Structures are given as C-alpha cells and as structure tokens.
C-alpha positions in Angstrom: 8.7 35.0 -13.5 7.4 33.0 -16.4 6.8 34.6 -19.6 3.3 34.7 -21.0 3.8 32.6 -23.8 5.5 29.9 -21.4 2.6 30.1 -19.1 0.1 29.5 -22.1 2.0 26.6 -23.3 2.2 25.0 -19.9 -1.7 25.5 -19.3 -2.1 23.7 -22.7 0.1 20.9 -21.9 -1.4 20.5 -18.3 -4.9 20.3 -19.7 -3.9 17.4 -22.1 -2.2 15.9 -19.2 -5.3 15.8 -17.0 -7.3 14.4 -19.9 -4.8 11.6 -20.3 -4.8 11.2 -16.4 -8.6 11.0 -16.4 -8.6 8.3 -19.0 -6.1 6.2 -17.0 -8.0 6.8 -13.7 -11.2 5.6 -15.4 -9.5 2.4 -16.9 -8.1 1.7 -13.4 -11.4 1.9 -11.7 -12.9 -0.4 -14.0 -10.1 -3.0 -13.8 -10.0 -2.9 -9.7 -13.8 -3.2 -9.5 -13.6 -6.9 -10.3 -13.2 -8.8 -7.0 -10.7 -10.8 -8.9 -8.3 -7.8 -9.3 -6.3 -8.2 -12.4 -7.3 -11.7 -13.2 -6.4 -15.6 -13.1 -3.5 -17.2 -14.5 -4.6 -20.6 -16.0 -1.7 -23.0 -16.6 -2.3 -26.1 -19.1 -0.8 -27.7 -22.3 -4.3 -29.1 -23.5 -7.9 -28.7 -22.6 -8.8 -31.3 -19.9 -10.7 -34.1 -21.7 -10.6 -31.9 -24.7 -13.2 -29.4 -23.1 -12.3 -25.7 -22.2 -14.2 -25.8 -19.0 -12.0 -23.5 -17.1 -12.1 -20.8 -19.9 -16.0 -21.2 -20.2 -16.5 -20.5 -16.4 -14.2 -17.7 -16.2 -15.6 -16.0 -19.3 -19.3 -16.8 -18.1 -18.5 -14.9 -14.7 -16.6 -12.2 -16.4 -13.4 -13.1 -14.7 -10.1 -11.7 -16.6 -7.8 -14.5 -17.4 -4.5 -15.3 -19.2 -3.7 -18.9 -20.5 -0.1 -20.3 -20.2 1.5 -23.5 -21.1 4.4 -25.4 -19.7 7.2 -23.4 -21.3 5.9 -20.3 -19.4 6.1 -22.2 -16.1 8.9 -20.5 -13.8 9.0 -17.7 -16.4 6.1 -15.2 -16.2 5.4 -12.8 -13.5 2.5 -14.1 -11.3 2.5 -11.3 -8.8 -0.6 -9.5 -10.4 -2.7 -12.4 -10.5 -5.5 -13.1 -7.6 -5.3 -16.6 -8.5 -3.2 -19.3 -10.1 -5.0 -22.3 -11.6 -3.4 -25.6 -12.7 -5.7 -27.7 -14.9 -6.6 -31.4 -14.6 -5.7 -34.0 -17.2 -2.4 -32.8 -19.0 0.3 -34.5 -20.9 3.5 -35.7 -19.2 5.5 -32.8 -20.3 3.3 -30.5 -18.3 3.6 -32.4 -15.1 7.3 -32.7 -15.6 7.6 -28.8 -15.9 5.4 -28.4 -12.8 7.5 -30.8 -10.7 10.7 -28.9 -11.8 9.0 -25.6 -10.6 7.1 -26.3 -7.6 9.1 -23.9 -5.6 8.1 -21.3 -8.1 4.3 -22.0 -7.5 4.9 -22.3 -3.6 6.5 -18.8 -3.7 3.5 -17.3 -5.3 1.4 -18.6 -2.5 4.0 -17.9 0.2 3.8 -14.2 -1.0 0.0 -14.1 -0.6 -1.3 -15.8 -3.5 -4.2 -18.2 -4.0 -3.2 -21.5 -5.8 -5.9 -23.8 -7.2 -4.7 -27.3 -8.2 -7.0 -29.5 -10.2 -5.1 -32.6 -9.6 -7.1 -35.3 -11.4 -4.4 -36.9 -13.6 -4.3 -40.1 -15.9 -7.1 -39.0 -18.1 -7.2 -38.6 -21.9 -3.9 -36.7 -22.1 -2.1 -39.7 -20.2 0.2 -37.5 -18.0 0.7 -38.1 -14.2 2.1 -36.2 -11.2 5.8 -36.4 -10.6 6.7 -36.7 -6.9 4.6 -34.4 -4.5 2.3 -31.5 -5.6 3.2 -27.9 -4.8 2.7 -27.4 -1.2 4.0 -30.7 -0.1 0.7 -32.8 -1.0 1.1 -36.5 -1.7 -1.3 -37.4 -4.3 -2.2 -41.3 -4.8 -3.9 -42.3 -8.2 -7.2 -44.2 -7.7 -10.7 -44.1 -9.2 -13.9 -43.8 -7.1 -17.4 -42.7 -7.7 -18.8 -41.7 -4.3 -17.8 -38.3 -2.8 -19.1 -36.9 0.5 -19.1 -33.4 1.5 -17.2 -32.9 4.8 -17.8 -29.2 5.3 -21.2 -28.2 4.3 -20.8 -24.6 5.4 -17.5 -24.0 3.2 -18.0 -21.6 0.4 -16.8 -24.2 -2.2 -20.1 -25.9 -1.8 -22.4 -23.0 -1.2 -21.3 -20.0 -3.5 -22.7 -19.4 -6.1 -24.1 -22.9 -6.4 -25.4 -25.2 -3.5 -23.7 -28.5 -4.2 -25.4 -31.7 -2.8 -23.7 -34.9 -2.0 -25.7 -36.8 -4.5 -24.6 -34.8 -7.5 -20.7 -35.4 -6.6 -21.4 -39.2 -7.2 -21.4 -41.4 -10.3 -19.6 -39.2 -12.8 -17.9 -42.2 -14.5 -15.0 -41.5 -12.3 -15.6 -39.1 -9.9 -12.2 -38.6 -8.9 -8.8 -39.9 -10.2 -7.0 -40.1 -6.8 -6.8 -38.8 -3.4 -4.5 -37.0 -1.1 -2.7 -39.1 1.6 -0.2 -36.7 3.1 -0.7 -32.8 3.3 0.5 -30.1 5.7 -0.7 -29.7 9.3 -3.7 -27.3 9.5 -5.3 -28.6 6.1 -9.2 -28.7 6.1 -10.7 -31.5 4.1 -13.8 -30.2 2.4 -14.7 -33.3 0.4 -13.5 -36.9 1.0 -13.6 -40.2 -0.8 -16.4 -42.2 0.8 -14.3 -45.5 0.8 -10.8 -44.4 2.1 -12.1 -41.2 3.9 -9.0 -39.5 2.2 -9.6 -35.9 1.2 -10.4 -35.3 -2.5 -10.6 -31.6 -1.9 -8.7 -29.7 0.6 -7.4 -26.4 1.7 -4.5 -25.2 3.8 -2.8 -21.8 4.4 0.8 -21.5 2.8 2.7 -18.5 4.0 0.6 -15.5 3.6 -1.6 -17.2 0.9 -3.5 -20.3 0.5 -3.4 -23.6 -1.6 -6.3 -25.7 -2.3 -6.5 -28.8 -4.5 -9.2 -31.3 -5.8 -8.7 -34.8 -7.2 -12.2 -34.7 -8.8 -12.9 -34.7 -12.5 -14.0 -31.2 -12.5 -13.7 -30.3 -16.2 -14.9 -33.6 -17.3 -18.3 -33.5 -15.6 -18.7 -29.8 -16.6 -18.4 -30.7 -20.1 -20.8 -33.8 -20.0 -23.1 -32.4 -22.7 -20.4 -31.8 -25.2 -19.0 -35.3 -24.5 -22.4 -36.9 -24.9 -22.2 -39.3 -22.1 -25.3 -38.2 -20.4 -23.6 -38.0 -17.0 -24.9 -36.3 -13.9 -23.9 -32.6 -13.9 -22.3 -30.6 -11.2 -21.3 -26.9 -11.3 -18.8 -27.4 -8.6 -16.0 -26.1 -11.0 -17.8 -22.8 -11.0 -17.7 -22.7 -7.2 -14.1 -23.6 -7.3 -12.7 -21.1 -9.5 -14.8 -18.3 -8.0 -13.7 -19.1 -4.6 -11.5 -16.2 -3.4 -10.8 -14.6 -0.1 -13.0 -11.4 0.4 -11.9 -8.2 -1.5 -10.9 -5.0 0.3 -9.9 -1.7 -1.3 -6.0 -1.1 -1.9 -5.1 2.5 -1.2 -2.7 3.4 -3.9 -1.3 7.0 -4.4 1.4 8.3 -6.9 2.9 11.6 -6.3 5.4 13.8 -8.4 6.2 17.6 -8.9 4.0 19.3 -11.3 6.9 20.8 -13.5 10.3 19.2 -14.6 12.9 19.9 -16.9 15.2 18.1 -19.3 18.3 16.6 -17.5 16.6 16.8 -14.3 16.3 13.8 -11.8 12.5 13.3 -11.3 11.3 11.5 -8.2 8.1 9.7 -7.9 6.7 8.4 -4.6 4.2 5.7 -4.2 1.9 4.9 -1.1 0.3 1.7 -0.6 -2.3 1.0 2.3 -5.1 -1.2 3.4 -7.8 0.2 5.6 -5.8 3.3 6.5 -2.7 1.2 7.3 0.6 1.3 5.5 1.3 -2.2 3.9 3.9 -3.5 1.5 2.0 -4.4 -1.6 3.1 -6.0 -4.8 3.9 -3.3 -7.4 3.8 -5.3 -10.8 3.6 -2.2 -13.3 5.0 1.1 -13.4 4.9 2.5 -16.9 5.9 6.2 -17.8 3.6 7.4 -20.8 4.6 10.6 -22.7 3.9 12.4 -26.2 -0.1 11.8 -25.5 0.5 8.3 -24.4 1.8 7.0 -27.7 5.3 6.3 -26.0 6.2 4.7 -22.9 9.0 3.8 -20.6 9.0 0.7 -18.4 10.2 1.9 -14.8 9.2 -1.3 -12.7 13.1 -2.1 -12.4 13.6 1.4 -10.8 11.0 0.8 -7.9 12.6 0.8 -4.6 11.2 0.2 -1.1 11.7 3.1 1.4 9.7 2.1 4.2 6.6 0.1 5.0 4.2 1.0 2.2 6.4 3.7 0.7 8.3 3.4 -2.7 10.3 5.6 -4.8 11.2 5.7 -8.5 14.1 7.9 -9.5 14.1 8.7 -13.3 16.8 10.8 -15.1 14.9 12.8 -17.7 17.1 12.7 -20.9 18.6 15.9 -22.2 16.6 15.6 -25.5 13.4 14.5 -24.1 10.3 15.4 -25.9 8.4 18.4 -23.9 4.9 17.8 -23.0 2.8 15.9 -20.3 4.2 12.8 -18.8 2.1 10.2 -16.7 3.3 7.5 -14.5 0.7 4.7 -14.3 1.2 2.2 -11.3 -0.6 -1.0 -10.7 -0.3 -3.0 -7.4 -2.0 -5.9 -5.4 -2.0 -7.4 -2.0 -3.3 -10.9 -1.1 -3.3 -13.0 1.9 -5.4 -16.2 2.7 -8.0 -14.0 3.9 -8.1 -10.9 1.9 -7.3 -9.8 -1.7 -6.9 -6.1 -2.9 -5.8 -4.5 -6.2 -5.5 -1.0 -7.2 -4.2 1.3 -10.0 -3.3 5.1 -9.7 -1.3 7.7 -11.8 0.5 11.0 -11.6 1.4 13.5 -14.2 3.9 16.4 -14.8 4.7 18.8 -17.6 8.2 18.7 -19.1 9.3 22.4 -19.8 11.9 23.1 -22.2 13.7 25.8 -19.9 13.9 27.6 -16.7 12.4 30.9 -17.5 13.2 32.3 -14.0 16.6 34.0 -13.6 16.8 33.6 -9.9 17.3 29.9 -9.6 20.0 29.0 -7.0 22.2 25.9 -6.7 22.4 25.2 -3.0 24.7 22.0 -3.3 26.4 19.7 -5.6 27.2 15.9 -4.8 28.5 13.5 -7.4 27.7 15.9 -10.2 24.1 16.0 -9.2 23.0 19.6 -8.3 20.2 20.5 -6.0 18.4 23.7 -7.5 15.9 25.9 -5.8 13.5 27.5 -8.1 11.3 30.4 -6.7 7.7 29.5 -6.7 8.1 25.9 -7.9 10.3 24.3 -5.2 13.4 22.2 -5.4 14.7 19.9 -8.4 17.7 17.8 -8.9 19.8 17.7 -12.2 22.7 16.0 -13.6 25.2 18.9 -14.4 26.8 17.0 -17.5 23.3 16.4 -18.8 22.3 20.0 -18.8 25.7 21.2 -20.0 26.7 23.4 -17.0 29.3 26.2 -17.6 30.5 28.7 -15.2 30.3 32.1 -17.1 31.3 34.5 -14.5 32.2 35.0 -10.8 31.4 38.1 -8.8 32.7 37.9 -5.2 31.6 34.6 -3.6 28.8 34.1 -6.4 29.3 32.1 -9.5 26.9 32.4 -12.4 26.4 29.1 -14.5 24.7 28.8 -17.7 22.7 25.4 -18.5 20.5 24.2 -21.3 17.6 24.6 -18.8 18.4 28.2 -18.1 20.8 30.6 -16.0 21.5 30.0 -12.2 23.7 31.0 -9.6 25.7 29.2 -6.8 28.1 29.9 -4.0 31.8 29.7 -5.2 32.5 27.1 -2.5 30.6 24.6 -4.8 32.9 25.1 -7.6 35.3 22.3 -6.6 32.2 19.9 -6.8 31.6 21.1 -10.4 34.7 19.8 -11.6 33.2 16.7 -13.5 30.2 18.4 -14.7 31.3 21.9 -16.3 33.3 23.4 -19.1 36.6 23.4 -17.7 38.0 25.9 -20.1 35.5 28.4 -18.9 36.0 27.7 -15.5 39.9 28.1 -15.7 39.3 31.3 -17.7 37.2 32.9 -15.0 39.5 31.8 -12.3 42.4 33.2 -14.2 40.6 36.5 -14.9 39.7 36.7 -11.0 43.6 35.9 -10.1 44.6 38.6 -12.7 42.4 41.0 -11.4 43.5 40.2 -7.8 47.1 40.4 -8.7 46.7 43.8 -10.5 45.0 45.1 -7.4 47.9 44.0 -5.3 50.4 45.5 -7.7 48.5 48.7 -7.6 48.3 48.8 -3.8 52.1 48.0 -3.6 52.9 50.7 -6.0 51.0 53.3 -3.7 52.5 51.9 -0.6 56.0 52.4 -2.2 55.4 55.9 -3.5 54.0 56.8 0.0 57.1 55.6 1.8 59.4 57.3 -0.7 57.8 60.6 0.0 58.1 60.3 3.6 61.8 59.3 3.5 64.2 62.0 5.4 66.3 64.2 3.1 70.2 64.0 3.6 71.9 67.5 3.9 75.6 68.4 3.0 78.0 69.5 5.6 78.2 73.0 4.0 74.7 73.5 4.4 74.7 72.5 8.1 77.6 74.4 9.0 79.4 71.4 10.4 83.2 71.6 10.1 84.9 69.2 7.7 88.1 67.2 8.6 
C-alpha cells in the first residue's frame, strides 16, 4: 500500500496536472474552432505589386497564417496547414525555387492538402515561371482585360462575396496569362474571353486539390493604395477563404496515470472522423513537465500501429524530475472534400519510488522487465536504468532491489538479468545457495555413512564361536 505522505504528494501533483491539462484543452479548443484548422502557409519573397493583399485578407477574416520565402521551400513542414498559397508577382529567385521543388508542393496536395497558386507573373518584381506549375499546369504569358465566369455556382464566385462578370474586367491587366494544358478532370471556373482558356481552374490531386489563378488578384485588391482608381473586386477574399467544408477530427491520447523513473512509458493516440478510424497527419507531439516550463519533442517517436492508432514509447530518464507530465498532440486530416484538425492531451504523475512491496517481475526481455504493481497495473522498465540488483534467493523466488523499490521474480528469469543487474551480487547469492546446498548434501552423506556403519555385521573370533582351528 502507499504511505500517507506519498498519497498526499500524488494528489497534489495530480491536481496541478489537471489544471495544466485543462489549460491545454482550452487552447486546443480555440485553435481547432477555426474552419482553417491550424492556418495557411503563404510563400513569397516580396509583396505582389508592393501590396500585402494576402496578409490583409487573412488578418481581416481571422485566419492564422505563416509567411515563408524561397529559402523555406522544400524545408518547412506543411502537414499542419489547411492551405498553402503561392503569391503572384515574385522575383526570379522565387520562381526558380518553386520549380526546383514542384514535387514537394505536389506531395502536400497528394496527401490531402489544398494548394492555391496565384500564377500572375511578369509584374513589378519581373520574375516568371520556369517550366510547368505544380500539378502539371502549363502557363502561357499574355495580358488581357476581359474575363468571363464559366461556373456561376462555384463557391469562389459566391462566398463570401458575389462576384460579377463586370467587376473582373478592365483591371489594367485583368490577367497576366492563361492555362493551356492541365490535368484531366480540371474545372474551368473563369476564362479569358478571347482565347477561352482558363484563367482560374481547379482539379483534384491525390487526396487533395490544386487551384490556380492567372488573374492579378493582389493588384486589384490594392487599387486604392496604388492610386490608379481601378475597378475593385474582392475576388482574392473568396479565393483565400475557399476551402473544403470542415469536419471534427476525433483525437484521443491515453497513458497510465502513474509512472516511475527508468520506466518505459507508452502513449496511445486514436484518430477518427465521423466515428471511423482514419490515418491523420500527426504534426506535433510534445511532452511538457515541471509545470509546463520544460518540454521534449516526441514527434519522431510516433509509430503507426493500425488504421487510426499510433503509439509513442518514451524511456523516462533515471534522473527525471518528479511531478506531472502532459503529452499534447496536434493532428489534421484533409482531402479535396473535407478538412479537419484537432488537439488533445493526456497526463501522468511521475512518482519517485514504488512504495508497494509486492511488485513482481513477470518477464524480462532484452533487459526490459515487465512489472506487475498491485492496484496500478503493469509497467515496463529498463533494468540498467533502475539499477536492479539481486539481493536474495529463497527457493524459486529472487528478491531484487531497484531505485524505484523492491520487487520479486522467479529465478528462471535470472539468466535474462545478466546485462541489467549487479553481477557480484548475483554471483554471491548463487555461491551462497550453492554452498548451502553442498553443506546440506555433506550432512546427508554423513548421516548415511554413520547409519551404514552402525548396521554393518560384527566379525567374531574362532574361540568365541567354538570352531576348531587348523
């Protein structure tokens, strides 16, 4: 049983952990409430036509975003973002970088991402596309001022603003090019009135979607700041806000309530959508401890066990700080028709020692002991980390002392302890047992010899028996 002082300490630590857990849960609820999950990644070296139209729109509608430049292309982790946007009117270094990493952008869409390409080049920053765009789109430079809507019921021309044909014309240059080749299954949403080629199109790509516009979206949105008195269209607002409908991502993290120094802690993560297990993208798994002031990144330890089931194995250091530990996990799931994001956490208390004296090692494999603790369940610990030592052997039961407490095991497990215990202690105990056995055998042999000697017949002389001599 646990001592009273230990119970009081554990209760206090648990309360602190619950407070921290509640704070994380509240933070997660606020983040996942946005239909854009954990935000938008905007790639640009320079503001298109010197105007930060993309940032202004994202801020205006409360959509979280991060801005990256060409040195970040192919490097940053895109898995957490609901959408990736490539801005219009960039320098040549930017287009060169995009061309070199087309497969990287395509992989994001392939895995369920939404990739939005503002393709209008040859603007004030003088850069132009190299080869095809991500997704295999062929872009042909050419200026025009008359744009027609080909799909009047598409969300891009209806939400949140109703876009008209008239407002898409006469921007000075309403578009800087059009698309002449694109994947089968593409939808032309807006077209050049002259060539009838798309200037805004959309197509599925793997589990995600790619859409691209060659229109000067940022330019016309900044018409007031540029002072040209051009017609105005909020089309860029509709474009940046266009996203697959949001669903709730089920995310649950589980771990034992109490663990110990040197133990192998196992976290399990479940992900689901509408009650069905799905393979989500886990992009953050951080273990917080010491009231949240310290942390360990466990993302690299996430391993898939089955559809929608993941495991994290964490070896708790032998000198770990005692207290409440909390694992916070963030994940997302996207396809061309749905986007979902979620956050969850689970806590455990790290106790300094096992106060129960009846813990039992059931098996040992590769120096990892499986330990049954009454009323708590089963844990695993590295014998070397907890400094396991055999201190006595009584019949078939061995008593082992460790940094986390005393426990017992069957002597049949002793061979597996060879690399994880104090060898001198083990040899001394076996020598003691062997000496005791030999002493017992010697005593038994002595008793047997004495008994045999006592039972041996006595030889009498001839005179005593009356037998004549020769």
